DSSP file (Angstrom, degrees, kcal/mol; ACC not computed):
  #  RESIDUE AA STRUCTURE BP1 BP2  ACC     N-H-->O    O-->H-N    N-H-->O    O-->H-N    TCO  KAPPA ALPHA  PHI   PSI    X-CA   Y-CA   Z-CA
    1    1 A X              0   0    0      0, 0.0     2,-0.3     0, 0.0     0, 0.0   0.000 360.0 360.0 360.0 132.9  -15.5   33.4   16.8
    2    2 A X        -     0   0    0      1,-0.1     2,-0.4     3,-0.0     3,-0.0  -0.545 360.0-130.5 -75.2 133.4  -15.9   33.2   13.0
    3    3 A X        -     0   0    0     -2,-0.3     3,-0.1     1,-0.1    -1,-0.1  -0.679  29.5-112.1 -79.5 131.3  -12.9   31.9   11.2
    4    4 A X        -     0   0    0     -2,-0.4     3,-0.1     1,-0.1    -1,-0.1  -0.358  35.5-104.9 -65.1 146.0  -11.9   34.2    8.2
    5    5 A X        -     0   0    0      1,-0.1    -1,-0.1     2,-0.1     5,-0.1  -0.355  45.0 -91.3 -66.1 149.2  -12.5   32.7    4.8
    6    6 A X    >   -     0   0    0      1,-0.1     3,-2.0    -3,-0.1     5,-0.5  -0.291  36.6-114.3 -60.2 149.3   -9.3   31.5    3.0
    7    7 A X  G >  S+     0   0    0      1,-0.3     3,-1.7     2,-0.2     7,-0.2   0.827 112.2  64.6 -56.3 -35.1   -7.8   34.2    0.7
    8    8 A X  G 3  S+     0   0    0      1,-0.3    -1,-0.3     2,-0.1    -2,-0.1   0.632  91.4  64.1 -70.3 -11.6   -8.5   32.3   -2.4
    9    9 A X  G <  S-     0   0    0     -3,-2.0    -1,-0.3     5,-0.0    -2,-0.2   0.658  98.7-141.2 -82.5 -15.8  -12.3   32.6   -1.8
   10   10 A X    X   +     0   0    0     -3,-1.7     3,-1.4    -4,-0.4    -3,-0.1   0.749  48.1 148.9  70.8  26.5  -11.8   36.4   -2.2
   11   11 A X  T 3  S+     0   0    0     -5,-0.5    -1,-0.1     1,-0.3    -4,-0.1   0.689  77.8  40.0 -70.2 -16.7  -14.3   37.5    0.5
   12   12 A X  T 3  S-     0   0    0     -5,-0.2    67,-1.6    -7,-0.1    -1,-0.3   0.210 129.4 -89.0-113.5  13.3  -12.2   40.6    1.2
   13   13 A X  S X> S+     0   0    0     -3,-1.4     4,-1.0    65,-0.2     3,-0.8   0.735  74.0 149.3  90.0  24.3  -11.4   41.4   -2.4
   14   14 A X  H 3>  +     0   0    0      1,-0.2     4,-1.8    -7,-0.2     3,-0.3   0.845  68.5  59.7 -60.2 -34.9   -8.2   39.4   -2.7
   15   15 A X  H 3> S+     0   0    0      1,-0.2     4,-2.5     2,-0.2    -1,-0.2   0.808  97.3  60.0 -68.0 -27.6   -8.7   38.8   -6.4
   16   16 A X  H <> S+     0   0    0     -3,-0.8     4,-2.5     2,-0.2    -1,-0.2   0.903 105.4  49.3 -61.8 -39.1   -8.7   42.5   -7.1
   17   17 A X  H  X S+     0   0    0     -4,-1.0     4,-2.2    -3,-0.3    -2,-0.2   0.898 109.8  50.7 -68.0 -40.6   -5.2   42.6   -5.7
   18   18 A X  H  X S+     0   0    0     -4,-1.8     4,-1.8     2,-0.2    -2,-0.2   0.950 113.9  44.1 -60.9 -49.6   -4.1   39.7   -7.8
   19   19 A X  H  X S+     0   0    0     -4,-2.5     4,-2.6     1,-0.2    -2,-0.2   0.892 110.0  57.6 -62.3 -39.8   -5.4   41.3  -11.0
   20   20 A X  H  X S+     0   0    0     -4,-2.5     4,-2.2     1,-0.2    -1,-0.2   0.920 107.2  46.3 -57.3 -46.6   -3.9   44.6   -9.9
   21   21 A X  H  X S+     0   0    0     -4,-2.2     4,-1.9     2,-0.2    -1,-0.2   0.840 110.2  53.6 -69.6 -31.8   -0.4   43.2   -9.8
   22   22 A X  H  X S+     0   0    0     -4,-1.8     4,-1.9     2,-0.2    -1,-0.2   0.914 109.5  48.9 -64.9 -41.7   -0.9   41.5  -13.1
   23   23 A X  H  X S+     0   0    0     -4,-2.6     4,-2.7     2,-0.2    -2,-0.2   0.890 107.7  54.4 -64.6 -38.5   -1.9   44.9  -14.6
   24   24 A X  H  X S+     0   0    0     -4,-2.2     4,-2.6     1,-0.2     5,-0.3   0.912 107.1  51.8 -59.7 -40.8    1.2   46.5  -13.0
   25   25 A X  H  X S+     0   0    0     -4,-1.9     4,-3.1     1,-0.2     5,-0.5   0.905 110.4  48.0 -62.7 -41.1    3.3   43.9  -14.7
   26   26 A X  H  X S+     0   0    0     -4,-1.9     4,-2.3     3,-0.2    -2,-0.2   0.931 111.4  50.3 -64.6 -44.9    1.7   44.7  -18.1
   27   27 A X  H  < S+     0   0    0     -4,-2.7    -2,-0.2     1,-0.2    -1,-0.2   0.933 121.5  33.5 -58.3 -47.0    2.2   48.4  -17.6
   28   28 A X  H  < S+     0   0    0     -4,-2.6    -2,-0.2    -5,-0.2    -1,-0.2   0.870 135.4  21.3 -78.9 -37.7    5.9   48.0  -16.7
   29   29 A X  H  < S+     0   0    0     -4,-3.1    -3,-0.2    -5,-0.3    -2,-0.2   0.549  92.9 108.9-114.1 -10.5    6.8   45.1  -18.9
   30   30 A X  S  < S-     0   0    0     -4,-2.3    89,-0.1    -5,-0.5    -4,-0.0  -0.158  83.8 -75.2 -66.4 163.9    4.3   44.9  -21.7
   31   31 A X        -     0   0    0      1,-0.1    -1,-0.1    87,-0.1     3,-0.1  -0.293  34.8-157.7 -59.9 143.1    5.1   45.8  -25.3
   32   32 A X  S    S+     0   0    0     -3,-0.1    86,-0.7     1,-0.1    87,-0.4   0.551  74.1  42.8 -98.5 -11.4    5.5   49.6  -25.8
   33   33 A X        -     0   0    0     85,-0.1     2,-0.3    83,-0.1    -1,-0.1  -0.975  59.7-169.0-135.3 149.2    4.8   49.4  -29.6
   34   34 A X    >   -     0   0    0     -2,-0.3     3,-1.9     3,-0.1    83,-0.1  -0.984  40.5 -91.4-132.3 146.8    2.5   47.6  -31.9
   35   35 A X  T 3  S+     0   0    0     -2,-0.3     3,-0.1     1,-0.2    -2,-0.0  -0.290 111.4  24.2 -56.8 136.3    2.6   47.4  -35.7
   36   36 A X  T 3  S+     0   0    0      1,-0.3     2,-0.4    -3,-0.0    -1,-0.2   0.168  92.7 112.7  95.0 -17.9    0.6   50.1  -37.3
   37   37 A X  S <  S-     0   0    0     -3,-1.9    -1,-0.3     1,-0.1    -3,-0.1  -0.736  72.6-112.4 -88.9 136.3    0.8   52.6  -34.4
   38   38 A X        -     0   0    0     -2,-0.4    79,-0.3    -3,-0.1     2,-0.3  -0.297  25.0-127.7 -67.0 149.1    2.8   55.7  -35.2
   39   39 A X        -     0   0    0     77,-0.1     2,-0.3    78,-0.1    77,-0.1  -0.666  27.8-106.1 -91.4 152.0    6.1   56.3  -33.3
   40   40 A X        -     0   0    0     75,-0.6     2,-0.2    -2,-0.3    -1,-0.0  -0.615  36.0-158.1 -79.5 134.4    6.7   59.6  -31.5
   41   41 A X    >>  -     0   0    0     -2,-0.3     3,-1.0     1,-0.1     4,-1.0  -0.649  32.4 -53.9-104.3 165.3    9.1   61.9  -33.3
   42   42 A X  T 34 S+     0   0    0      1,-0.3    -1,-0.1     2,-0.2     0, 0.0  -0.509 118.3  28.7 -69.4 147.2   11.2   64.8  -31.8
   43   43 A X  T 3> S+     0   0    0     -2,-0.2     4,-2.5    -3,-0.0    -1,-0.3  -0.988 120.0  58.7 -85.8   1.9   10.4   67.2  -30.2
   44   44 A X  H <> S+     0   0    0     -3,-1.0     4,-3.0     1,-0.2    -2,-0.2   0.825 101.1  56.5 -64.7 -32.2    7.5   65.1  -28.8
   45   45 A X  H  X S+     0   0    0     -4,-1.0     4,-2.0     2,-0.2    -1,-0.2   0.925 111.4  43.3 -63.7 -42.3    9.7   62.4  -27.4
   46   46 A X  H  > S+     0   0    0     -3,-0.2     4,-2.1     2,-0.2    -2,-0.2   0.919 115.4  47.8 -69.0 -43.9   11.6   65.0  -25.3
   47   47 A X  H  X S+     0   0    0     -4,-2.5     4,-2.9     1,-0.2     5,-0.3   0.927 111.6  52.1 -60.7 -43.8    8.4   66.8  -24.3
   48   48 A X  H  X S+     0   0    0     -4,-3.0     4,-2.9     1,-0.2    -2,-0.2   0.878 106.9  53.0 -59.5 -39.6    6.9   63.4  -23.4
   49   49 A X  H  X S+     0   0    0     -4,-2.0     4,-2.3     2,-0.2    -1,-0.2   0.934 112.4  43.9 -61.9 -46.5    9.9   62.6  -21.3
   50   50 A X  H  X S+     0   0    0     -4,-2.1     4,-2.0     2,-0.2    -2,-0.2   0.924 116.8  45.3 -65.9 -44.9    9.5   65.8  -19.3
   51   51 A X  H  X S+     0   0    0     -4,-2.9     4,-2.9     1,-0.2     5,-0.2   0.914 113.1  52.2 -63.7 -42.3    5.8   65.5  -18.9
   52   52 A X  H  X S+     0   0    0     -4,-2.9     4,-2.7    -5,-0.3    -2,-0.2   0.895 108.2  49.4 -62.7 -41.5    6.1   61.9  -18.0
   53   53 A X  H  X S+     0   0    0     -4,-2.3     4,-2.3     2,-0.2    -1,-0.2   0.902 112.8  48.3 -64.6 -40.1    8.6   62.6  -15.3
   54   54 A X  H  X S+     0   0    0     -4,-2.0     4,-2.6     2,-0.2    -2,-0.2   0.929 113.9  45.8 -66.2 -44.8    6.4   65.3  -13.8
   55   55 A X  H  X S+     0   0    0     -4,-2.9     4,-2.9     2,-0.2     5,-0.2   0.904 112.7  51.2 -64.2 -40.9    3.3   63.0  -13.9
   56   56 A X  H  X S+     0   0    0     -4,-2.7     4,-2.5    -5,-0.2    -1,-0.2   0.909 111.9  46.6 -62.2 -42.6    5.3   60.2  -12.4
   57   57 A X  H  X S+     0   0    0     -4,-2.3     4,-2.5     2,-0.2    -2,-0.2   0.915 113.9  48.0 -66.1 -42.6    6.5   62.4   -9.6
   58   58 A X  H  X S+     0   0    0     -4,-2.6     4,-2.6     2,-0.2    -2,-0.2   0.917 113.3  48.2 -64.0 -42.8    3.0   63.8   -9.0
   59   59 A X  H  X S+     0   0    0     -4,-2.9     4,-2.7     2,-0.2     5,-0.2   0.910 112.2  48.8 -63.5 -42.8    1.5   60.3   -9.0
   60   60 A X  H  X S+     0   0    0     -4,-2.5     4,-2.4    -5,-0.2    -2,-0.2   0.907 112.6  48.0 -62.9 -41.9    4.2   59.0   -6.6
   61   61 A X  H  X S+     0   0    0     -4,-2.5     4,-2.5     2,-0.2    -2,-0.2   0.916 113.4  47.1 -66.1 -42.9    3.6   61.9   -4.3
   62   62 A X  H  X S+     0   0    0     -4,-2.6     4,-2.1     2,-0.2    -2,-0.2   0.932 114.1  47.2 -64.8 -45.4   -0.2   61.5   -4.3
   63   63 A X  H  X S+     0   0    0     -4,-2.7     4,-2.0     2,-0.2    -2,-0.2   0.915 113.8  47.2 -62.4 -43.4    0.1   57.8   -3.7
   64   64 A X  H  X S+     0   0    0     -4,-2.4     4,-2.7    -5,-0.2    -1,-0.2   0.896 110.2  52.7 -65.1 -40.6    2.6   58.2   -0.9
   65   65 A X  H  X S+     0   0    0     -4,-2.5     4,-2.7     1,-0.2    26,-0.5   0.877 108.5  51.8 -62.2 -36.8    0.5   60.9    0.7
   66   66 A X  H  X S+     0   0    0     -4,-2.1     4,-2.1     2,-0.2    -2,-0.2   0.904 109.7  48.5 -64.9 -41.7   -2.5   58.5    0.6
   67   67 A X  H  X S+     0   0    0     -4,-2.0     4,-1.7     2,-0.2    -2,-0.2   0.929 114.0  45.9 -63.0 -46.2   -0.5   55.8    2.3
   68   68 A X  H  < S+     0   0    0     -4,-2.7    -2,-0.2     1,-0.2    -1,-0.2   0.915 112.1  51.4 -64.3 -43.1    0.7   58.2    5.0
   69   69 A X  H  < S+     0   0    0     -4,-2.7    -1,-0.2     1,-0.2    -2,-0.2   0.874 108.8  51.4 -63.0 -37.2   -2.8   59.6    5.5
   70   70 A X  H >< S+     0   0    0     -4,-2.1     3,-2.2     1,-0.2    -1,-0.2   0.865  80.6 163.2 -68.5 -35.7   -4.3   56.1    5.9
   71   71 A X  G >< S+     0   0    0     -4,-1.7     3,-1.7     1,-0.3    -1,-0.2  -0.296  71.2   3.6  55.4-127.2   -1.8   55.1    8.5
   72   72 A X  G 3  S+     0   0    0      1,-0.3    -1,-0.3    -4,-0.1    -2,-0.1   0.591 124.6  70.5 -68.9 -10.3   -2.9   52.1   10.5
   73   73 A X  G <  S+     0   0    0     -3,-2.2     8,-0.4    -4,-0.1    -1,-0.3   0.600  71.7 118.9 -79.8 -11.5   -5.9   51.7    8.2
   74   74 A X    <   +     0   0    0     -3,-1.7     2,-0.3    -7,-0.2     3,-0.0  -0.313  34.8 163.4 -62.3 132.2   -3.8   50.6    5.3
   75   75 A X        -     0   0    0      2,-0.1    -2,-0.0     1,-0.1     5,-0.0  -0.986  43.4-130.9-146.2 150.6   -4.5   47.2    3.9
   76   76 A X  S    S+     0   0    0     -2,-0.3     2,-0.2     2,-0.0    -1,-0.1   0.803  91.4  66.8 -72.0 -28.6   -3.6   45.4    0.7
   77   77 A X  S    S-     0   0    0      2,-0.2   -64,-0.2     1,-0.1    -2,-0.1  -0.569  87.3-122.3 -93.7 156.9   -7.2   44.3    0.1
   78   78 A X  S    S+     0   0    0    -65,-0.3     2,-0.3   -66,-0.2   -65,-0.2   0.681  85.8  95.9 -73.3 -15.4  -10.2   46.6   -0.6
   79   79 A X  S    S-     0   0    0    -67,-1.6    -2,-0.2     1,-0.1    58,-0.1  -0.604  83.2-117.1 -74.4 129.3  -12.2   45.4    2.4
   80   80 A X        -     0   0    0     -2,-0.3    -1,-0.1    57,-0.2    -6,-0.1  -0.308  30.9-101.5 -67.2 151.1  -11.6   47.8    5.4
   81   81 A X    >   -     0   0    0     -8,-0.4     3,-1.3     1,-0.1    -1,-0.1  -0.260  29.6-113.2 -64.3 157.3  -10.0   46.5    8.5
   82   82 A X  T 3  S+     0   0    0      1,-0.3    -1,-0.1     3,-0.0    -2,-0.1   0.886 118.1  39.9 -59.7 -40.3  -12.2   45.6   11.5
   83   83 A X  T 3  S+     0   0    0      2,-0.0    -1,-0.3   -10,-0.0    -2,-0.1   0.154  89.9 137.3 -97.5  19.4  -10.7   48.5   13.5
   84   84 A X    <   -     0   0    0     -3,-1.3     2,-0.3   -11,-0.1   -11,-0.0  -0.238  39.7-151.9 -67.2 152.6  -10.5   51.0   10.7
   85   85 A X        -     0   0    0    -15,-0.2     2,-0.5    60,-0.0    -4,-0.1  -0.899  28.9-100.3-118.9 154.0  -11.5   54.6   11.0
   86   86 A X        -     0   0    0     -2,-0.3     2,-0.5    58,-0.1   -16,-0.0  -0.636  36.1-155.5 -77.6 121.1  -12.8   56.8    8.2
   87   87 A X        +     0   0    0     -2,-0.5   -17,-0.1     1,-0.1   -18,-0.0  -0.872  30.7 154.1-101.8 123.9  -10.0   59.0    6.9
   88   88 A X        +     0   0    0     -2,-0.5     2,-0.2   -19,-0.1    -1,-0.1   0.189  51.5  84.2-128.7  12.2  -11.1   62.3    5.2
   89   89 A X  S >  S+     0   0    0    -20,-0.1     3,-1.9     3,-0.1     5,-0.1  -0.548  79.1  14.7-111.9 176.4   -7.9   64.3    5.8
   90   90 A X  G >  S-     0   0    0      1,-0.3     3,-1.9     2,-0.2     4,-0.4  -0.375 135.1  -3.5  62.6-133.5   -4.6   64.7    4.0
   91   91 A X  G >> S+     0   0    0    -26,-0.5     4,-1.6     1,-0.3     3,-1.3   0.742 127.5  71.8 -62.2 -23.1   -4.7   63.3    0.5
   92   92 A X  G <4 S+     0   0    0     -3,-1.9    -1,-0.3     1,-0.3    -2,-0.2   0.490  85.5  65.7 -76.0  -2.4   -8.2   62.1    1.2
   93   93 A X  G <4 S+     0   0    0     -3,-1.9    -1,-0.3     1,-0.1    -2,-0.2   0.710 105.9  43.7 -82.5 -23.7   -9.4   65.7    1.0
   94   94 A X  T <4 S-     0   0    0     -3,-1.3    67,-0.5    -4,-0.4    62,-0.5   0.910 131.3  -5.3 -85.2 -48.5   -8.4   65.7   -2.7
   95   95 A X    ><  -     0   0    0     -4,-1.6     3,-0.6    65,-0.1    -1,-0.3  -0.974  60.0-124.6-146.0 155.0   -9.8   62.3   -3.8
   96   96 A X  T 3  S+     0   0    0     60,-2.3     2,-0.2    -2,-0.3    61,-0.2   0.730 110.4  34.0 -74.6 -20.6  -11.4   59.4   -2.1
   97   97 A X  T 3>  +     0   0    0     60,-1.5     4,-2.6    59,-0.3    -1,-0.3  -0.556  66.4 160.9-132.8  68.7   -8.8   57.0   -3.5
   98   98 A X  H <> S+     0   0    0     -3,-0.6     4,-2.6     1,-0.2     5,-0.2   0.801  75.3  56.2 -65.2 -28.6   -5.4   58.8   -3.7
   99   99 A X  H  > S+     0   0    0      2,-0.2     4,-2.1     1,-0.2    -1,-0.2   0.948 111.4  43.3 -67.2 -46.0   -3.3   55.7   -3.9
  100  100 A X  H  > S+     0   0    0      2,-0.2     4,-2.4     1,-0.2    -2,-0.2   0.925 114.6  50.6 -62.3 -44.1   -5.3   54.5   -6.9
  101  101 A X  H  X S+     0   0    0     -4,-2.6     4,-2.7     1,-0.2    -2,-0.2   0.904 109.6  51.1 -60.7 -41.6   -5.1   58.0   -8.4
  102  102 A X  H  X S+     0   0    0     -4,-2.6     4,-2.5     1,-0.2    -1,-0.2   0.896 110.0  48.9 -62.9 -40.7   -1.4   58.1   -7.8
  103  103 A X  H  X S+     0   0    0     -4,-2.1     4,-2.2     2,-0.2    -1,-0.2   0.880 111.5  49.6 -67.4 -37.6   -0.8   54.8   -9.5
  104  104 A X  H  X S+     0   0    0     -4,-2.4     4,-2.2     2,-0.2    -2,-0.2   0.938 112.3  47.7 -65.1 -46.4   -2.9   55.9  -12.5
  105  105 A X  H  X S+     0   0    0     -4,-2.7     4,-2.7     1,-0.2    -2,-0.2   0.916 111.7  50.7 -59.7 -43.4   -1.0   59.1  -12.8
  106  106 A X  H  X S+     0   0    0     -4,-2.5     4,-2.3     1,-0.2    -1,-0.2   0.894 110.1  49.2 -63.3 -39.5    2.3   57.2  -12.5
  107  107 A X  H  X S+     0   0    0     -4,-2.2     4,-1.7     2,-0.2    -1,-0.2   0.865 110.6  50.7 -69.1 -33.9    1.2   54.8  -15.3
  108  108 A X  H  X S+     0   0    0     -4,-2.2     4,-1.9     2,-0.2    -2,-0.2   0.914 110.2  50.1 -65.7 -42.3    0.3   57.8  -17.5
  109  109 A X  H  X S+     0   0    0     -4,-2.7     4,-2.9     1,-0.2    -2,-0.2   0.890 107.0  54.8 -60.0 -39.8    3.7   59.3  -16.8
  110  110 A X  H  X S+     0   0    0     -4,-2.3     4,-2.1     1,-0.2    -1,-0.2   0.875 105.4  53.2 -61.9 -38.2    5.3   56.0  -17.8
  111  111 A X  H  <>S+     0   0    0     -4,-1.7     5,-2.4     8,-0.2     4,-0.3   0.917 111.5  45.3 -63.3 -43.3    3.4   56.1  -21.1
  112  112 A X  H ><5S+     0   0    0     -4,-1.9     3,-1.3     3,-0.2    -2,-0.2   0.929 111.0  52.5 -65.1 -45.2    4.8   59.6  -21.7
  113  113 A X  H 3<5S+     0   0    0     -4,-2.9    -2,-0.2     1,-0.3    -1,-0.2   0.889 115.3  41.7 -58.0 -39.7    8.3   58.6  -20.7
  114  114 A X  T 3<5S-     0   0    0     -4,-2.1    -1,-0.3    -5,-0.2    -2,-0.2   0.440 103.5-132.8 -87.3   0.4    8.2   55.7  -23.1
  115  115 A X  T < 5 +     0   0    0     -3,-1.3   -75,-0.6    -4,-0.3     2,-0.5   0.926  54.9 154.8  47.0  50.6    6.5   57.8  -25.8
  116  116 A X     >< -     0   0    0     -5,-2.4     4,-1.1     1,-0.2    -1,-0.2  -0.933  45.4-170.2-123.2 117.5    4.2   54.9  -26.2
  117  117 A X  H  > S+     0   0    0     -2,-0.5     4,-1.4   -79,-0.3     3,-0.2   0.875  96.5  55.1 -65.0 -38.3    0.6   55.0  -27.5
  118  118 A X  H  > S+     0   0    0    -86,-0.7     4,-1.8     1,-0.2     3,-0.2   0.904 103.2  54.5 -62.7 -41.3    0.2   51.4  -26.3
  119  119 A X  H  > S+     0   0    0    -87,-0.4     4,-2.2     1,-0.2    -1,-0.2   0.816 102.2  58.2 -65.0 -28.8    1.3   52.3  -22.7
  120  120 A X  H  X S+     0   0    0     -4,-1.1     4,-2.1     2,-0.2    -1,-0.2   0.892 104.7  51.3 -63.9 -38.2   -1.5   55.0  -22.8
  121  121 A X  H  X S+     0   0    0     -4,-1.4     4,-2.4    -3,-0.2    -2,-0.2   0.897 107.6  52.2 -64.3 -39.6   -3.9   52.1  -23.4
  122  122 A X  H  X S+     0   0    0     -4,-1.8     4,-2.5     1,-0.2    -2,-0.2   0.918 108.8  50.3 -60.7 -43.0   -2.5   50.3  -20.4
  123  123 A X  H  X S+     0   0    0     -4,-2.2     4,-2.3     1,-0.2    -2,-0.2   0.884 109.7  51.1 -63.4 -37.9   -3.0   53.4  -18.3
  124  124 A X  H  X S+     0   0    0     -4,-2.1     4,-2.4     2,-0.2    -1,-0.2   0.912 109.9  49.2 -65.0 -42.9   -6.6   53.6  -19.5
  125  125 A X  H  X S+     0   0    0     -4,-2.4     4,-2.7     1,-0.2    -2,-0.2   0.908 110.6  51.0 -62.3 -41.2   -7.2   49.9  -18.6
  126  126 A X  H  X S+     0   0    0     -4,-2.5     4,-2.7     2,-0.2    -2,-0.2   0.901 108.9  51.4 -63.1 -40.5   -5.6   50.6  -15.1
  127  127 A X  H  X S+     0   0    0     -4,-2.3     4,-2.1     2,-0.2    -2,-0.2   0.940 111.5  46.5 -60.2 -47.8   -8.0   53.5  -14.7
  128  128 A X  H  X S+     0   0    0     -4,-2.4     4,-2.4     2,-0.2    -2,-0.2   0.919 112.4  51.2 -62.0 -43.6  -11.0   51.4  -15.6
  129  129 A X  H  X S+     0   0    0     -4,-2.7     4,-3.1     1,-0.2     5,-0.2   0.941 111.0  46.6 -59.1 -48.6   -9.8   48.6  -13.3
  130  130 A X  H  X S+     0   0    0     -4,-2.7     4,-2.4     1,-0.2    -1,-0.2   0.827 109.8  54.9 -66.7 -29.8   -9.4   51.0  -10.3
  131  131 A X  H  X S+     0   0    0     -4,-2.1     4,-1.6    -5,-0.2    -1,-0.2   0.943 112.4  42.7 -64.6 -46.2  -12.8   52.5  -11.0
  132  132 A X  H  X S+     0   0    0     -4,-2.4     4,-1.6     2,-0.2    -2,-0.2   0.934 115.8  48.6 -64.3 -46.8  -14.4   49.0  -10.8
  133  133 A X  H  X S+     0   0    0     -4,-3.1     4,-2.4     1,-0.2    -2,-0.2   0.904 110.1  51.5 -61.2 -41.6  -12.3   48.1   -7.7
  134  134 A X  H  X S+     0   0    0     -4,-2.4     4,-2.6     1,-0.2    -1,-0.2   0.825 103.5  58.9 -68.4 -30.1  -13.2   51.3   -6.0
  135  135 A X  H  X S+     0   0    0     -4,-1.6     4,-1.3     2,-0.2    -1,-0.2   0.929 110.1  42.8 -61.9 -43.8  -16.9   50.7   -6.6
  136  136 A X  H  X S+     0   0    0     -4,-1.6     4,-1.6     1,-0.2     3,-0.3   0.928 114.1  51.1 -66.9 -44.2  -16.7   47.4   -4.7
  137  137 A X  H  X S+     0   0    0     -4,-2.4     4,-2.3     1,-0.2    -2,-0.2   0.894 107.2  53.8 -59.6 -40.6  -14.5   49.0   -2.0
  138  138 A X  H  X S+     0   0    0     -4,-2.6     4,-2.5     1,-0.2    -1,-0.2   0.796 101.3  58.8 -70.0 -27.4  -17.0   51.9   -1.5
  139  139 A X  H  X S+     0   0    0     -4,-1.3     4,-1.7    -3,-0.3    -1,-0.2   0.942 110.0  44.0 -61.6 -45.6  -19.9   49.4   -1.0
  140  140 A X  H  X S+     0   0    0     -4,-1.6     4,-1.9     1,-0.2    -2,-0.2   0.894 112.7  52.0 -65.3 -39.7  -18.0   48.0    2.0
  141  141 A X  H  X S+     0   0    0     -4,-2.3     4,-2.9     1,-0.2     7,-0.3   0.887 107.9  51.1 -66.8 -38.3  -17.0   51.5    3.2
  142  142 A X  H  < S+     0   0    0     -4,-2.5    -1,-0.2     1,-0.2    -2,-0.2   0.871 110.8  49.8 -64.8 -36.0  -20.7   52.6    3.1
  143  143 A X  H  < S+     0   0    0     -4,-1.7    -2,-0.2    -5,-0.2    -1,-0.2   0.872 117.8  39.6 -67.5 -36.4  -21.6   49.6    5.2
  144  144 A X  H  < S+     0   0    0     -4,-1.9     2,-0.5     1,-0.2    -2,-0.2   0.865 116.4  46.3 -83.3 -38.3  -18.9   50.2    7.7
  145  145 A X    ><  -     0   0    0     -4,-2.9     3,-1.5    -5,-0.2     4,-0.4  -0.925  58.8-158.5-118.9 119.8  -19.1   54.0    8.1
  146  146 A X  T 3  S+     0   0    0     -2,-0.5     3,-0.4     1,-0.3     4,-0.3   0.824  96.4  52.2 -60.2 -32.6  -22.3   56.0    8.5
  147  147 A X  T 3> S+     0   0    0      1,-0.2     4,-1.8     2,-0.1    -1,-0.3   0.408  82.2  92.0 -87.0   2.8  -20.6   59.2    7.2
  148  148 A X  H <> S+     0   0    0     -3,-1.5     4,-2.5    -7,-0.3    -1,-0.2   0.893  80.7  55.3 -69.0 -37.9  -19.2   57.7    4.0
  149  149 A X  H  > S+     0   0    0     -3,-0.4     4,-1.3    -4,-0.4    -1,-0.2   0.900 109.4  47.7 -61.0 -40.2  -22.1   58.6    1.8
  150  150 A X  H  > S+     0   0    0     -4,-0.3     4,-1.1     1,-0.2    -1,-0.2   0.894 110.4  52.5 -66.5 -39.2  -21.7   62.3    2.8
  151  151 A X  H  X S+     0   0    0     -4,-1.8     4,-2.3     1,-0.2     3,-0.5   0.892 105.3  55.5 -61.6 -40.5  -18.0   62.1    2.1
  152  152 A X  H  < S+     0   0    0     -4,-2.5    -1,-0.2     1,-0.2    -2,-0.2   0.841 105.3  52.8 -61.0 -33.5  -18.7   60.7   -1.4
  153  153 A X  H  < S+     0   0    0     -4,-1.3    -1,-0.2    -5,-0.2    -2,-0.2   0.788 115.2  40.4 -72.2 -27.5  -20.9   63.8   -2.0
  154  154 A X  H  < S+     0   0    0     -4,-1.1     2,-0.4    -3,-0.5    -2,-0.2   0.815 114.0  47.2 -90.9 -34.0  -18.0   66.1   -1.1
  155  155 A X  S  < S-     0   0    0     -4,-2.3    -1,-0.1    -5,-0.1   -60,-0.1  -0.923  78.9-122.0-122.6 134.6  -14.9   64.5   -2.6
  156  156 A X        -     0   0    0    -62,-0.5   -60,-2.3    -2,-0.4   -59,-0.3  -0.258  21.7-126.8 -70.0 159.6  -14.4   63.1   -6.1
  157  157 A X  S    S-     0   0    0      6,-0.8   -60,-1.5   -62,-0.2   -56,-0.2   0.973  83.3 -13.7 -77.0 -57.1  -13.4   59.5   -6.5
  158  158 A X  S    S+     0   0    0      5,-0.5     2,-0.5     1,-0.3   -54,-0.1   0.665 125.1  51.8-125.4 -26.1  -10.2   59.3   -8.7
  159  159 A X  S >> S-     0   0    0    -65,-0.0     3,-2.3   -58,-0.0     4,-1.8  -0.959  90.0-113.2-120.9 114.6   -9.6   62.7  -10.4
  160  160 A X  T 34 S-     0   0    0     -2,-0.5   -65,-0.1     1,-0.3   -66,-0.1  -0.152  94.3  -7.4 -50.6 131.7   -9.6   65.7   -8.1
  161  161 A X  T 34 S+     0   0    0    -67,-0.5    -1,-0.3     1,-0.2   -66,-0.1   0.392 135.7  59.0  65.8  -1.0  -12.6   68.1   -8.8
  162  162 A X  T <4        0   0    0     -3,-2.3    -2,-0.2     0, 0.0    -1,-0.2   0.750 360.0 360.0-120.5 -58.7  -13.6   66.0  -11.9
  163  163 A X     <        0   0    0     -4,-1.8    -6,-0.8    -7,-0.1    -5,-0.5   0.327 360.0 360.0-143.0 360.0  -14.4   62.3  -11.2
């Protein structure tokens, strides 16, 4: 029986998870303003708060639906479990990576709630990161599941009906 490689070698995508949590820390705790960037004035701050709460709730619901849909297939790393099955139902009918999409939506909502142009940049960085991470994950999924390529043709990756 092959011994699994230590986590620090990153053979199952462990480093993606480390970077992901560092990005979450930046989104939540990073500066919300930078010199030279305009501040949001009323009524935009109030509108931003309402839009942000709605986006945060939608992102939370999508991410949670993705977790529930995955069930026993859920893993912290992007490499699928040995006994994983291909999930194409529930939230996975909307996007191939609903947990990532939910986190991106929530970070976008956080930017609106904080009326922060800088936080929008953080959300954009998180989007790019999840796009890169999902590309690696999908290589593994195509290797594991014969039907994954057909699923990729039917369902968008991160933004329902768009991308």
